Backbone as JSON, one array per atom type, in Angstrom:
{
  "sequence": "MSRFVPQCYPCALRRALCTAERISDDDWLQQKVVDESMRILRQAETGQSPAEMVGGLLKSVHSVLGSADPWREVRERWLAEMQEALPGMRQQAAQDSDPLGRALLISARCNVFANEILQSKAIREDLRRLGMRAGDPMDGEFVHDERKALDRALSGASRLLFLHDTAPELPADLVLLEQLKQARSGLHITSVVRESPMLLKACQEDADRVELVGDQRADDLFTVGGDGLGLMLDEVGESLRKRLDQADLILAKGSSHQQTLAASGLPVFFLVRAKCPVTAAAQSCRIGELLLIRSD",
  "N": [[4.52, 18.08, 4.97], [5.83, 14.96, 4.37], [5.59, 12.27, 4.6], [3.52, 9.35, 4.91], [0.98, 9.5, 7.23], [-0.92, 8.57, 10.23], [-3.43, 9.89, 9.95], [-3.81, 9.84, 7.24], [-4.79, 7.41, 6.4], [-7.72, 7.01, 6.39], [-8.39, 8.68, 4.23], [-6.98, 7.53, 2.08], [-8.28, 5.03, 1.9], [-10.83, 5.91, 1.29], [-10.46, 7.07, -1.22], [-9.81, 4.82, -2.68], [-12.26, 3.42, -2.49], [-13.99, 5.25, -3.74], [-12.98, 5.07, -6.29], [-13.68, 2.44, -6.93], [-16.42, 2.77, -6.98], [-16.76, 4.12, -9.33], [-16.84, 2.14, -11.19], [-18.66, 0.1, -10.45], [-21.71, -0.56, -8.63], [-21.86, -2.69, -7.06], [-21.93, -4.34, -4.03], [-20.31, -6.47, -3.2], [-18.02, -6.32, -4.87], [-17.06, -3.79, -4.19], [-16.5, -4.2, -1.48], [-14.46, -6.05, -1.76], [-12.48, -4.46, -2.9], [-12.02, -2.67, -0.77], [-11.11, -4.49, 1.19], [-8.75, -5.47, -0.02], [-7.34, -3.08, -0.2], [-6.98, -2.42, 2.51], [-5.34, -4.54, 3.25], [-3.03, -3.98, 1.72], [-2.3, -1.5, 2.79], [-1.71, -2.23, 5.42], [0.58, -3.74, 5.05], [2.38, -2.07, 3.89], [5.48, -0.28, 3.42], [6.92, 1.74, 5.94], [7.4, 5.31, 6.08], [6.99, 6.13, 3.49], [5.75, 8.62, 1.19], [2.46, 10.19, 1.04], [1.79, 10.46, -1.68], [3.26, 8.42, -2.92], [2.29, 6.13, -1.55], [-0.55, 6.13, -1.97], [-0.63, 6.11, -4.75], [0.54, 3.59, -5.4], [-1.31, 1.97, -4.1], [-3.69, 2.48, -5.57], [-3.04, 1.48, -8.06], [-3.14, -1.25, -7.59], [-5.85, -1.41, -6.96], [-7.0, -0.83, -9.47], [-6.3, -3.17, -10.78], [-7.82, -5.09, -9.38], [-10.37, -4.21, -10.08], [-10.33, -4.56, -12.77], [-9.95, -2.55, -14.62], [-8.19, -0.1, -16.35], [-8.54, 2.59, -16.27], [-10.6, 3.92, -14.45], [-11.62, 6.46, -13.96], [-12.03, 7.85, -16.3], [-14.36, 8.9, -17.69], [-15.29, 10.87, -15.88], [-13.04, 12.54, -15.76], [-12.84, 13.44, -18.43], [-15.26, 14.81, -18.69], [-15.02, 16.95, -16.84], [-12.76, 18.2, -17.89], [-13.72, 19.11, -20.37], [-15.58, 20.97, -19.47], [-13.96, 22.86, -18.22], [-12.47, 23.69, -20.39], [-14.35, 25.2, -21.74], [-14.39, 27.36, -20.07], [-12.02, 28.59, -20.59], [-11.65, 30.96, -22.35], [-12.67, 32.99, -20.66], [-10.92, 32.83, -18.48], [-8.53, 33.55, -19.68], [-9.17, 36.19, -20.28], [-9.44, 37.26, -17.72], [-6.76, 37.22, -16.84], [-5.51, 38.85, -18.79], [-6.68, 41.35, -18.4], [-5.89, 42.11, -15.91], [-3.85, 44.08, -13.7], [-1.53, 42.85, -13.06], [-0.75, 40.48, -14.91], [0.67, 37.98, -14.89], [0.67, 37.33, -12.16], [-2.1, 37.06, -11.75], [-2.57, 34.86, -13.43], [-1.1, 32.88, -12.11], [-2.62, 32.64, -9.76], [-5.08, 31.79, -10.85], [-4.37, 29.3, -11.94], [-3.58, 27.96, -9.6], [-5.98, 28.0, -8.12], [-7.57, 26.23, -9.52], [-6.66, 23.78, -8.74], [-8.35, 22.28, -7.26], [-9.46, 19.99, -8.32], [-7.94, 17.81, -7.69], [-8.91, 16.48, -5.55], [-10.66, 13.81, -5.46], [-12.64, 12.88, -3.88], [-14.54, 14.78, -3.42], [-17.85, 15.74, -4.35], [-19.5, 16.59, -7.47], [-21.1, 18.89, -7.17], [-19.95, 20.13, -4.95], [-17.39, 20.74, -5.94], [-18.03, 22.53, -8.01], [-19.18, 24.6, -6.54], [-16.96, 25.38, -5.07], [-15.27, 26.35, -7.09], [-16.86, 28.47, -7.99], [-16.89, 30.12, -5.72], [-14.24, 30.85, -5.67], [-14.0, 32.44, -7.85], [-13.83, 31.29, -10.37], [-16.13, 30.65, -11.56], [-19.17, 32.31, -12.42], [-20.47, 34.7, -10.06], [-19.12, 35.55, -7.74], [-16.67, 38.03, -6.64], [-13.45, 38.2, -8.29], [-11.18, 38.09, -6.75], [-8.31, 37.14, -4.76], [-5.67, 35.43, -3.01], [-2.34, 34.21, -2.3], [-1.74, 32.4, 0.6], [0.72, 31.7, 1.58], [3.35, 33.12, 0.03], [5.7, 33.13, -2.39], [6.31, 34.85, -4.43], [8.08, 36.97, -5.11], [10.57, 35.72, -5.05], [10.12, 33.86, -7.06], [9.84, 35.55, -9.28], [12.46, 36.57, -9.43], [13.88, 34.23, -10.03], [12.69, 33.62, -12.47], [13.45, 35.77, -14.06], [16.07, 35.29, -14.79], [15.94, 32.93, -16.13], [16.2, 30.48, -18.71], [15.27, 28.01, -19.33], [12.41, 26.32, -18.42], [10.61, 23.97, -16.52], [7.5, 22.42, -16.35], [5.44, 20.81, -14.2], [2.53, 19.21, -14.45], [-0.73, 18.66, -12.91], [-3.78, 17.63, -12.51], [-6.05, 16.68, -15.19], [-8.4, 18.39, -15.66], [-7.36, 20.84, -14.85], [-5.69, 21.71, -16.85], [-6.51, 23.69, -18.87], [-6.4, 26.05, -17.28], [-3.71, 25.95, -16.56], [-2.67, 26.38, -19.06], [-3.22, 29.08, -19.51], [-1.43, 30.14, -17.67], [1.04, 29.25, -18.73], [1.1, 30.76, -21.08], [1.29, 33.36, -20.06], [3.73, 33.2, -18.74], [5.45, 32.94, -20.9], [5.11, 35.47, -22.04], [6.13, 37.05, -20.02], [8.81, 36.36, -19.9], [10.87, 36.59, -22.38], [11.83, 34.35, -24.93], [11.86, 32.13, -23.33], [12.13, 28.68, -22.8], [9.85, 26.13, -22.48], [9.13, 23.1, -20.94], [6.64, 20.76, -20.67], [5.21, 18.37, -18.41], [3.43, 15.4, -18.08], [1.44, 12.6, -16.9], [2.2, 9.24, -17.95], [0.39, 7.12, -18.03], [-3.13, 6.64, -17.23], [-4.44, 7.79, -14.08], [-6.57, 8.27, -11.5], [-7.72, 11.59, -11.69], [-5.55, 12.58, -13.0], [-3.5, 14.33, -15.36], [-2.86, 13.19, -18.65], [-1.13, 12.16, -21.69], [-3.09, 12.24, -23.8], [-4.89, 14.08, -22.79], [-3.34, 16.4, -22.71], [-2.92, 16.72, -25.45], [-5.51, 17.23, -26.25], [-6.1, 19.79, -25.27], [-4.24, 21.16, -26.62], [-1.62, 21.67, -25.56], [1.03, 22.01, -26.25], [2.57, 24.36, -28.32], [2.58, 27.51, -30.14], [3.53, 30.14, -28.04], [3.01, 28.55, -25.86], [3.69, 25.48, -24.19], [6.88, 24.23, -25.19], [7.7, 21.64, -25.63], [6.74, 18.24, -24.76], [6.76, 15.86, -22.17], [6.2, 12.55, -20.97], [5.66, 10.71, -17.95], [6.19, 7.7, -16.2], [5.57, 5.21, -13.68], [4.37, 4.45, -10.32], [3.69, 6.35, -8.4], [1.77, 9.26, -7.37], [2.95, 11.7, -7.47], [5.94, 13.14, -8.98], [8.52, 10.84, -9.14], [11.84, 10.75, -8.62], [13.6, 8.6, -8.94], [12.33, 7.07, -10.78], [12.36, 8.32, -13.16], [13.03, 8.71, -16.62], [16.06, 8.79, -18.65], [16.13, 10.95, -20.51], [14.19, 12.8, -19.58], [15.24, 13.22, -17.03], [17.53, 14.59, -17.68], [16.43, 16.96, -18.64], [15.28, 17.9, -16.26], [17.59, 18.39, -14.75], [18.75, 20.38, -16.26], [16.98, 22.46, -16.08], [16.31, 25.81, -15.25], [14.34, 26.63, -13.66], [11.58, 25.18, -12.04], [8.17, 24.56, -12.1], [5.69, 23.17, -10.18], [2.63, 21.56, -9.91], [0.23, 20.93, -7.38], [-0.18, 18.93, -4.36], [0.91, 16.37, -4.39], [3.23, 16.37, -6.01], [4.64, 18.16, -4.46], [5.08, 16.67, -2.16], [6.83, 14.66, -3.07], [9.01, 16.02, -4.11], [9.92, 18.05, -2.48], [12.27, 17.98, -0.95], [14.21, 17.65, -2.86], [16.31, 19.14, -3.83], [16.19, 20.42, -6.22], [15.4, 23.34, -8.26], [12.57, 24.15, -7.43], [9.3, 25.51, -7.52], [6.2, 25.37, -5.93], [2.81, 25.17, -6.77], [0.01, 25.05, -4.98], [-3.05, 23.84, -3.61], [-4.32, 23.63, -0.42], [-5.77, 20.77, 0.49], [-6.53, 18.96, 2.4], [-6.77, 18.12, 5.93], [-4.27, 17.29, 6.96], [-2.32, 18.2, 5.14], [-2.87, 20.95, 5.32], [-2.21, 21.44, 8.02], [0.52, 20.86, 7.96], [1.46, 22.92, 6.39], [0.78, 25.14, 7.79], [-1.72, 26.46, 7.38], [-5.15, 27.02, 6.28], [-7.66, 24.66, 5.2], [-8.23, 24.7, 1.73], [-6.88, 27.02, 1.17], [-4.46, 28.85, -0.82], [-1.18, 28.17, -2.04], [2.03, 29.33, -2.85], [5.0, 28.18, -2.94], [8.48, 27.5, -2.19], [10.87, 24.82, -2.82], [12.54, 22.95, -0.23]],
  "CA": [[4.24, 16.66, 5.12], [6.53, 14.17, 3.37], [5.37, 10.84, 4.8], [2.17, 8.88, 5.2], [0.73, 9.54, 8.68], [-2.18, 7.87, 10.54], [-4.61, 10.59, 9.44], [-3.93, 9.63, 5.8], [-5.41, 6.12, 6.1], [-9.11, 7.12, 5.94], [-8.44, 9.31, 2.9], [-6.54, 6.54, 1.1], [-9.35, 4.05, 1.73], [-11.95, 6.57, 0.62], [-10.12, 7.22, -2.63], [-9.94, 3.49, -3.28], [-13.67, 3.12, -2.61], [-14.55, 6.13, -4.77], [-12.56, 4.51, -7.58], [-14.53, 1.27, -7.16], [-17.77, 3.25, -7.3], [-16.78, 4.53, -10.74], [-17.0, 0.94, -12.01], [-19.8, -0.74, -10.11], [-22.37, -0.35, -7.33], [-21.94, -4.01, -6.44], [-21.35, -4.32, -2.69], [-19.26, -7.48, -3.09], [-16.82, -5.81, -5.5], [-16.56, -2.68, -3.39], [-15.9, -4.78, -0.28], [-13.21, -6.66, -2.18], [-11.52, -3.36, -3.05], [-11.68, -2.2, 0.57], [-10.29, -5.53, 1.85], [-7.43, -5.46, -0.64], [-6.7, -1.82, 0.17], [-6.55, -2.53, 3.9], [-4.2, -5.46, 3.27], [-1.87, -3.26, 1.18], [-1.9, -0.47, 3.75], [-1.09, -2.88, 6.58], [1.88, -4.3, 4.69], [3.2, -1.06, 3.23], [6.66, 0.19, 4.11], [6.77, 3.05, 6.59], [8.27, 6.34, 5.55], [6.58, 6.57, 2.16], [4.88, 9.8, 1.14], [1.11, 9.87, 0.6], [1.77, 10.33, -3.14], [3.76, 7.07, -3.23], [1.42, 5.12, -0.95], [-1.84, 6.11, -2.63], [-0.43, 5.7, -6.14], [0.7, 2.15, -5.42], [-2.59, 1.38, -3.7], [-4.68, 2.58, -6.64], [-2.64, 0.57, -9.13], [-3.71, -2.55, -7.21], [-7.3, -1.28, -7.09], [-7.3, -0.98, -10.89], [-6.19, -4.6, -11.11], [-8.99, -5.76, -8.81], [-11.55, -3.77, -10.82], [-10.2, -4.92, -14.18], [-10.05, -1.33, -15.41], [-6.98, 0.72, -16.28], [-8.88, 4.01, -16.19], [-11.98, 4.06, -13.94], [-12.04, 7.86, -13.87], [-11.97, 8.47, -17.63], [-15.56, 9.69, -17.99], [-15.29, 12.05, -15.01], [-11.93, 13.4, -16.18], [-13.17, 14.07, -19.71], [-16.36, 15.75, -18.5], [-14.51, 18.15, -16.19], [-11.85, 18.89, -18.81], [-14.54, 19.82, -21.34], [-16.19, 22.12, -18.82], [-12.93, 23.87, -18.0], [-12.11, 24.26, -21.69], [-15.34, 26.24, -22.01], [-14.06, 28.52, -19.24], [-10.71, 29.1, -20.97], [-11.66, 32.37, -22.78], [-12.86, 33.86, -19.5], [-9.69, 32.83, -17.69], [-7.57, 34.39, -20.43], [-9.58, 37.58, -20.13], [-9.09, 37.66, -16.36], [-5.32, 37.49, -16.78], [-5.15, 39.95, -19.68], [-7.21, 42.61, -17.88], [-5.33, 42.38, -14.59], [-2.64, 44.9, -13.69], [-0.43, 41.9, -12.91], [-1.26, 39.31, -15.62], [1.3, 36.76, -14.45], [0.16, 37.04, -10.83], [-3.46, 36.55, -11.9], [-2.49, 33.53, -14.01], [-0.66, 31.98, -11.04], [-3.77, 32.4, -8.89], [-6.06, 31.0, -11.59], [-3.87, 27.93, -12.02], [-3.63, 27.37, -8.26], [-7.38, 27.83, -7.73], [-8.15, 25.06, -10.18], [-6.1, 22.56, -8.17], [-9.43, 21.63, -6.51], [-9.83, 18.7, -8.92], [-7.1, 16.73, -7.17], [-9.62, 15.78, -4.47], [-11.73, 13.07, -6.12], [-13.68, 12.56, -2.92], [-15.58, 15.79, -3.52], [-18.88, 15.56, -5.36], [-19.5, 17.64, -8.5], [-21.7, 20.11, -6.64], [-18.96, 20.76, -4.07], [-16.33, 21.3, -6.78], [-18.56, 23.71, -8.71], [-19.32, 25.67, -5.55], [-15.62, 25.84, -4.75], [-14.81, 27.16, -8.21], [-17.64, 29.71, -7.99], [-16.4, 30.95, -4.62], [-12.9, 31.33, -5.97], [-14.0, 33.32, -9.0], [-13.71, 30.6, -11.64], [-17.48, 30.61, -12.12], [-19.85, 33.57, -12.13], [-21.17, 34.79, -8.79], [-18.34, 36.24, -6.71], [-15.51, 38.76, -7.15], [-12.37, 37.31, -8.7], [-9.97, 38.37, -5.99], [-7.74, 36.01, -4.05], [-4.26, 35.61, -2.71], [-1.63, 33.07, -1.74], [-1.51, 32.6, 2.02], [2.19, 31.69, 1.61], [3.6, 33.66, -1.31], [7.11, 33.3, -2.75], [6.27, 35.47, -5.75], [9.29, 37.74, -5.39], [11.63, 34.76, -5.37], [9.79, 33.31, -8.37], [10.18, 36.56, -10.29], [13.91, 36.6, -9.56], [14.29, 33.03, -10.75], [12.2, 33.71, -13.85], [14.17, 36.82, -14.8], [17.32, 34.76, -15.32], [15.71, 31.57, -16.62], [16.04, 30.2, -20.13], [14.56, 26.73, -19.42], [11.46, 26.08, -17.35], [9.91, 22.69, -16.6], [6.2, 22.55, -15.71], [4.84, 19.53, -13.82], [1.08, 19.39, -14.34], [-1.39, 17.78, -11.96], [-4.95, 16.95, -13.06], [-6.46, 17.07, -16.54], [-9.26, 19.57, -15.73], [-6.59, 22.06, -14.61], [-4.83, 22.06, -17.98], [-6.82, 24.99, -19.45], [-5.86, 27.09, -16.41], [-2.26, 25.91, -16.72], [-2.38, 26.97, -20.36], [-3.18, 30.53, -19.3], [-0.18, 30.43, -16.97], [2.13, 29.08, -19.69], [1.09, 31.91, -21.99], [1.78, 34.53, -19.35], [5.16, 32.98, -18.5], [6.12, 33.26, -22.16], [5.1, 36.93, -22.2], [6.97, 37.66, -18.99], [10.21, 36.04, -20.13], [11.08, 36.37, -23.81], [12.77, 33.3, -25.27], [11.81, 31.04, -22.35], [11.78, 27.35, -23.31], [9.04, 25.45, -21.48], [8.85, 21.68, -21.09], [5.53, 20.3, -19.84], [5.29, 16.96, -18.03], [2.18, 14.78, -17.63], [1.57, 11.16, -16.67], [2.2, 8.34, -19.1], [-0.82, 6.3, -17.99], [-4.19, 7.25, -16.41], [-4.55, 7.54, -12.64], [-7.5, 9.27, -10.97], [-7.96, 12.66, -12.66], [-4.25, 13.1, -13.41], [-3.37, 14.64, -16.78], [-2.08, 12.27, -19.47], [-0.8, 12.64, -23.03], [-4.28, 12.56, -24.59], [-5.47, 15.31, -22.25], [-2.49, 17.49, -23.18], [-3.21, 16.9, -26.88], [-6.86, 17.77, -26.39], [-6.08, 21.24, -25.02], [-3.13, 21.71, -27.41], [-0.7, 22.23, -24.57], [2.25, 22.38, -26.95], [2.32, 25.23, -29.46], [3.08, 28.87, -30.06], [3.26, 30.81, -26.76], [2.61, 27.55, -24.88], [4.85, 24.63, -23.95], [7.67, 23.94, -26.39], [7.69, 20.19, -25.8], [5.97, 17.52, -23.76], [7.27, 14.58, -21.73], [5.33, 11.76, -20.09], [6.41, 9.99, -16.93], [5.48, 6.54, -15.69], [5.7, 4.99, -12.25], [3.14, 4.26, -9.56], [3.4, 7.47, -7.53], [0.96, 10.36, -7.89], [3.9, 12.78, -7.73], [7.12, 12.74, -9.73], [9.52, 10.09, -8.39], [13.07, 10.95, -9.38], [14.24, 7.33, -9.26], [11.57, 6.43, -11.85], [12.41, 9.21, -14.32], [13.92, 8.27, -17.68], [17.28, 9.58, -18.85], [15.86, 12.21, -21.24], [13.51, 13.73, -18.68], [16.17, 13.57, -15.96], [18.41, 15.62, -18.23], [15.65, 18.21, -18.64], [15.17, 18.35, -14.88], [18.89, 18.92, -14.32], [19.05, 21.59, -17.04], [15.97, 23.49, -15.85], [16.62, 26.91, -14.35], [13.16, 26.84, -12.83], [10.56, 24.13, -12.15], [6.87, 24.84, -11.49], [5.03, 21.9, -9.94], [1.27, 21.72, -9.43], [-0.38, 19.94, -6.53], [0.54, 18.47, -3.17], [1.65, 15.13, -4.66], [4.59, 16.76, -6.44], [5.29, 18.8, -3.32], [5.5, 15.61, -1.25], [7.93, 13.87, -3.6], [10.13, 16.84, -4.6], [10.22, 19.15, -1.56], [13.66, 17.9, -0.5], [14.97, 17.12, -4.0], [17.44, 20.0, -4.18], [15.91, 21.05, -7.51], [14.84, 24.69, -8.12], [11.13, 23.95, -7.63], [8.24, 26.28, -6.87], [4.99, 24.58, -5.93], [1.48, 25.8, -6.76], [-0.74, 24.03, -4.24], [-4.2, 24.14, -2.77], [-4.38, 22.74, 0.75], [-7.05, 20.08, 0.3], [-6.85, 18.03, 3.49], [-6.29, 18.65, 7.21], [-2.86, 16.99, 7.17], [-1.56, 19.16, 4.33], [-3.06, 22.28, 5.89], [-1.43, 21.53, 9.25], [1.94, 20.88, 7.61], [1.79, 24.21, 5.77], [0.29, 26.2, 8.68], [-2.76, 27.22, 6.69], [-6.46, 26.41, 6.37], [-8.06, 23.9, 4.03], [-8.73, 25.53, 0.64], [-6.03, 28.17, 0.89], [-3.55, 28.69, -1.94], [0.23, 28.27, -1.65], [3.12, 29.43, -3.82], [6.12, 27.95, -2.02], [9.7, 26.94, -2.76], [11.37, 23.58, -2.24], [13.41, 23.15, 0.94]],
  "C": [[4.92, 15.87, 4.01], [6.31, 12.68, 3.55], [3.91, 10.57, 5.17], [1.99, 8.81, 6.72], [-0.62, 8.89, 8.96], [-3.43, 8.55, 9.97], [-4.83, 10.38, 7.94], [-4.69, 8.34, 5.46], [-6.87, 6.25, 5.67], [-9.24, 7.71, 4.54], [-8.04, 8.31, 1.82], [-7.63, 5.51, 0.83], [-10.54, 4.66, 0.99], [-11.67, 6.74, -0.87], [-10.21, 5.88, -3.36], [-11.41, 3.14, -3.49], [-14.34, 3.97, -3.68], [-14.18, 5.62, -6.17], [-13.4, 3.29, -7.91], [-15.93, 1.69, -7.58], [-17.89, 3.76, -8.72], [-17.12, 3.36, -11.65], [-18.3, 0.21, -11.73], [-20.4, -0.33, -8.78], [-22.56, -1.67, -6.6], [-21.21, -4.02, -5.1], [-20.18, -5.3, -2.56], [-17.95, -6.97, -3.68], [-16.22, -4.67, -4.69], [-15.91, -3.17, -2.11], [-14.56, -5.43, -0.61], [-12.12, -5.61, -2.33], [-11.08, -2.84, -1.69], [-10.78, -3.2, 1.28], [-8.87, -5.53, 1.29], [-6.66, -4.2, -0.26], [-6.18, -1.87, 1.61], [-5.35, -3.46, 4.03], [-2.93, -4.74, 2.82], [-1.37, -2.22, 2.18], [-1.24, -1.07, 4.99], [0.34, -3.32, 6.28], [2.85, -3.28, 4.09], [4.39, -0.65, 4.09], [6.38, 1.55, 4.76], [7.73, 4.04, 5.95], [7.92, 6.8, 4.15], [5.73, 7.84, 2.25], [3.47, 9.36, 0.75], [1.02, 9.67, -0.91], [2.24, 8.94, -3.57], [2.76, 6.02, -2.78], [0.1, 5.0, -1.72], [-1.7, 5.68, -4.09], [-0.29, 4.2, -6.26], [-0.58, 1.42, -5.07], [-3.57, 1.35, -4.86], [-4.31, 1.72, -7.84], [-3.2, -0.83, -8.84], [-5.23, -2.54, -7.32], [-7.73, -1.43, -8.54], [-7.28, -2.44, -11.3], [-7.4, -5.37, -10.6], [-10.24, -5.45, -9.64], [-11.51, -4.19, -12.29], [-10.34, -3.73, -15.1], [-8.8, -0.5, -15.24], [-7.29, 2.19, -16.07], [-10.31, 4.21, -15.72], [-12.52, 5.49, -13.98], [-12.13, 8.57, -15.21], [-13.16, 9.39, -17.91], [-15.59, 10.98, -17.17], [-14.23, 13.04, -15.46], [-12.27, 14.15, -17.47], [-14.28, 15.1, -19.55], [-15.87, 17.05, -17.87], [-13.56, 18.92, -17.11], [-12.64, 19.68, -19.84], [-15.15, 21.08, -20.73], [-15.16, 23.24, -18.6], [-12.42, 24.46, -19.31], [-13.09, 25.36, -22.09], [-15.04, 27.51, -21.23], [-12.76, 29.19, -19.66], [-10.73, 30.55, -21.46], [-11.82, 33.34, -21.61], [-11.63, 33.94, -18.63], [-8.62, 33.67, -18.37], [-7.89, 35.87, -20.25], [-9.25, 38.1, -18.74], [-7.62, 38.06, -16.28], [-4.96, 38.73, -17.59], [-5.57, 41.31, -19.11], [-6.65, 42.98, -16.52], [-4.09, 43.26, -14.7], [-1.38, 44.06, -13.54], [-0.86, 40.59, -13.58], [-0.64, 38.0, -15.16], [0.8, 36.36, -13.05], [-1.25, 36.48, -10.88], [-3.45, 35.13, -12.46], [-2.02, 32.5, -12.99], [-1.83, 31.63, -10.12], [-4.82, 31.53, -9.57], [-5.64, 29.53, -11.62], [-3.95, 27.24, -10.66], [-5.07, 27.11, -7.81], [-7.96, 26.53, -8.28], [-7.56, 23.75, -9.69], [-7.13, 21.79, -7.33], [-9.72, 20.24, -7.05], [-8.99, 17.54, -8.4], [-7.76, 15.99, -6.03], [-10.83, 15.07, -5.05], [-12.87, 12.72, -5.18], [-14.84, 13.56, -3.02], [-16.6, 15.44, -4.6], [-18.89, 16.76, -6.31], [-20.04, 18.96, -7.97], [-20.7, 20.86, -5.77], [-17.85, 21.41, -4.88], [-16.82, 22.56, -7.47], [-18.73, 24.89, -7.75], [-17.97, 26.24, -5.18], [-15.09, 26.75, -5.86], [-15.56, 28.49, -8.26], [-17.13, 30.66, -6.91], [-15.07, 31.59, -4.94], [-12.83, 32.14, -7.26], [-13.88, 32.63, -10.33], [-15.07, 30.39, -12.3], [-18.2, 31.87, -11.65], [-20.48, 33.54, -10.75], [-20.44, 35.57, -7.73], [-17.21, 37.03, -7.35], [-14.35, 37.81, -7.4], [-11.08, 37.6, -7.95], [-9.52, 37.11, -5.25], [-6.28, 36.27, -3.8], [-3.67, 34.29, -2.24], [-1.37, 33.35, -0.27], [-0.01, 32.51, 2.33], [2.65, 32.01, 0.19], [5.08, 33.93, -1.52], [7.23, 33.95, -4.12], [7.55, 36.25, -6.07], [10.45, 36.83, -5.76], [11.38, 34.12, -6.74], [10.16, 34.28, -9.48], [11.69, 36.65, -10.5], [14.41, 35.4, -10.36], [13.88, 33.1, -12.21], [13.0, 34.7, -14.68], [15.47, 36.31, -15.4], [17.17, 33.38, -15.95], [15.64, 31.51, -18.14], [15.27, 28.89, -20.36], [13.69, 26.53, -18.18], [10.78, 24.73, -17.58], [8.64, 22.78, -15.76], [5.62, 21.16, -15.47], [3.36, 19.74, -13.57], [0.49, 18.38, -13.36], [-2.57, 17.09, -12.63], [-5.33, 17.5, -14.43], [-7.38, 18.3, -16.56], [-8.54, 20.89, -15.47], [-5.82, 22.54, -15.83], [-5.21, 23.38, -18.67], [-6.3, 26.16, -18.6], [-4.34, 27.13, -16.48], [-1.84, 26.55, -18.03], [-2.3, 28.5, -20.27], [-1.87, 30.93, -18.63], [1.02, 30.29, -17.91], [2.23, 30.28, -20.63], [1.64, 33.16, -21.31], [3.26, 34.41, -19.01], [5.96, 33.32, -19.75], [6.18, 34.77, -22.38], [6.02, 37.61, -21.2], [8.45, 37.45, -19.25], [10.42, 35.65, -21.59], [12.13, 35.28, -24.03], [12.76, 32.12, -24.32], [11.37, 29.74, -23.02], [11.07, 26.59, -22.2], [8.82, 24.0, -21.86], [7.73, 21.3, -20.13], [5.65, 18.8, -19.59], [3.93, 16.49, -17.51], [2.42, 13.29, -17.42], [1.53, 10.38, -17.98], [0.91, 7.55, -19.18], [-1.84, 6.91, -17.04], [-4.1, 6.85, -14.94], [-5.43, 8.65, -12.06], [-7.8, 10.32, -12.03], [-6.67, 13.24, -13.22], [-4.18, 13.28, -14.93], [-2.45, 13.65, -17.47], [-1.84, 12.91, -20.84], [-2.04, 13.07, -23.81], [-4.96, 13.83, -24.09], [-4.68, 16.53, -22.72], [-2.73, 17.78, -24.66], [-4.56, 17.57, -27.08], [-6.89, 19.29, -26.19], [-4.98, 21.94, -25.81], [-2.13, 22.43, -26.52], [0.6, 22.7, -25.2], [1.91, 23.22, -28.17], [2.88, 26.61, -29.24], [2.6, 29.55, -28.78], [2.71, 29.85, -25.7], [3.86, 26.74, -24.53], [5.57, 24.36, -25.27], [7.76, 22.45, -26.66], [7.02, 19.54, -24.6], [6.64, 16.18, -23.46], [6.19, 13.88, -20.91], [6.2, 10.98, -19.13], [5.56, 8.85, -16.39], [5.63, 6.42, -14.18], [4.35, 4.91, -11.56], [2.74, 5.48, -8.74], [2.53, 8.52, -8.19], [1.82, 11.59, -8.16], [5.11, 12.24, -8.47], [8.14, 12.08, -8.81], [10.82, 10.12, -9.17], [13.74, 9.64, -9.76], [13.49, 6.56, -10.34], [11.59, 7.24, -13.14], [13.42, 8.68, -15.34], [15.07, 9.24, -17.89], [17.01, 10.93, -19.5], [15.2, 13.24, -20.34], [14.43, 14.14, -17.53], [17.13, 14.66, -16.43], [17.7, 16.97, -18.26], [15.5, 18.77, -17.23], [16.47, 19.01, -14.41], [19.22, 20.23, -15.03], [18.1, 22.75, -16.72], [16.49, 24.56, -14.88], [15.52, 27.1, -13.32], [12.17, 25.71, -13.09], [9.31, 24.61, -11.43], [6.13, 23.52, -11.37], [3.66, 22.15, -9.33], [0.89, 20.6, -8.48], [0.49, 19.42, -5.4], [1.32, 17.18, -3.41], [3.08, 15.42, -5.11], [5.35, 17.4, -5.28], [5.83, 17.75, -2.34], [6.74, 14.88, -1.75], [9.16, 14.7, -3.97], [10.58, 17.93, -3.62], [11.69, 19.15, -1.13], [14.59, 17.41, -1.61], [16.24, 17.9, -4.31], [17.28, 20.68, -5.52], [15.28, 22.43, -7.28], [13.33, 24.71, -8.39], [10.32, 24.97, -6.85], [6.96, 25.48, -7.02], [3.75, 25.48, -5.9], [0.52, 24.77, -6.18], [-1.99, 24.64, -3.63], [-4.19, 23.14, -1.62], [-5.75, 22.07, 0.77], [-7.39, 19.09, 1.4], [-6.28, 18.58, 4.79], [-4.8, 18.42, 7.43], [-1.98, 17.97, 6.4], [-1.66, 20.56, 4.93], [-2.23, 22.46, 7.16], [0.06, 21.63, 8.95], [2.38, 22.22, 7.06], [1.3, 25.4, 6.6], [-0.73, 27.1, 7.97], [-4.1, 26.5, 6.89], [-6.76, 25.63, 5.09], [-8.65, 24.85, 2.99], [-7.84, 26.71, 0.3], [-4.96, 27.82, -0.14], [-2.1, 28.96, -1.49], [1.1, 28.39, -2.88], [4.41, 29.36, -2.99], [7.29, 27.33, -2.76], [10.04, 25.61, -2.11], [12.33, 23.91, -1.09], [14.86, 23.35, 0.52]]
}
């Protein structure tokens, strides 16, 4: 799926309303957000991806609400909880016969946070089912798995660029960065997060909080602006564009990056959880299943 389709409209409106609910329970304000969202969606250009459409929509919602970061409290709470789980995630990877494979699964499993519509109870149950919380075996698999191709690309790579998705996923991404460093000696990793807050997306302060850059982690960090939820190549600065062009391998988390970069021609592998019916249908899988796929 690379463009906004009719089935995306209810989800976009729901995300706008959920954002309004972060600020106020006032019916008048929430109705104003819905009215403005419907106006924007009616006037939007056709052919945009959901990542572009929803990102632009939510920027307008922030303006209506008078808040640049309605999701800050939720994002910080989930990030703190996932930081507490970091030692256990590291142990899962270290004790596995395939540490890198386990780290890929852990990172992909935690992509659940990209669906802000879910309530906390639903997210916790999802994590428990997938082995990120106590209660069930820690097995799992990618329903579409390009691991062999990823290993080939990694074996000859000297520069890797990692596009992160949400802040609560960063501890799981950290486990993956550490295993990538162990799998490929001398690998230089550049991490990329958002410049400004949007939903639960990871920003500079979130990366600093988990110490994303450091020994056996990312070697440097870039931030990217723009309205889209995924990386928009026409909005990338010269320095980051150079890193993208120089990268031997790009790992991108979440469906938003997959929507904006699938046909980019860059050497991208996507770690995705199918979180909506439209995405699941486009990838021929079920909602909740994990994907490790290459760009077209």
